[in-house]
C-alpha positions in Angstrom: 61.3 232.5 178.0 65.3 232.3 178.5 67.7 233.2 180.7 67.6 235.9 180.7 64.2 237.3 181.1 64.1 235.1 184.0 67.0 237.1 185.9 65.1 240.3 184.3 62.5 239.0 186.8 63.6 239.6 189.5 64.6 243.1 189.1 62.5 246.5 190.6 62.6 247.9 186.7 61.9 245.5 184.9 58.3 244.9 187.6 58.0 249.1 187.5 57.8 249.7 183.9 55.6 246.0 182.8 53.6 247.6 185.3 53.5 250.9 184.2 52.2 250.0 180.2 49.6 247.4 181.1 46.5 248.4 181.1 45.0 248.7 185.1 42.8 246.3 184.1 44.9 244.0 182.9 45.5 240.2 184.3 49.1 237.8 184.2 49.1 234.4 185.3 53.2 234.1 185.4 53.4 230.5 186.9 50.4 228.1 185.6 46.3 229.5 184.5 43.9 228.8 186.9 43.5 226.4 184.0 46.0 224.0 183.1 45.6 223.8 187.3 41.3 222.9 187.9 42.1 219.2 187.4 45.0 218.7 190.3 43.0 222.0 192.5 39.8 219.5 192.1 41.1 216.1 193.6 43.3 217.8 196.4 42.0 220.6 197.5 38.6 221.0 199.7 36.5 224.1 199.9 36.7 224.5 203.6 40.7 224.7 203.3 42.7 227.2 204.7 45.2 228.7 202.2 47.8 231.5 202.8 48.8 233.4 199.0 50.9 234.9 199.7 52.0 238.2 196.7 48.5 237.6 194.3 50.0 241.3 192.2 48.1 241.0 189.2 47.0 237.5 188.5 43.3 236.0 189.0 43.9 232.6 189.3 43.9 232.8 193.5 40.3 234.6 192.8 39.1 231.9 190.5 39.6 228.9 193.0 38.3 230.7 195.0 34.9 228.1 195.9 
């Protein structure tokens, strides 16, 4: 994404349009997918650690992080 595209992410209109045009069961990980983070997570996070995940949207990463 270029700077203009990234700037659009902060607007309500962008997200309303995005969700209106996606299928109900679509998922989207804007930063990294679980497979990208798994090596670090497995070394760093324990199953009994408490983690607060804010605003997961339609990402499945947090769901896949559950032990």
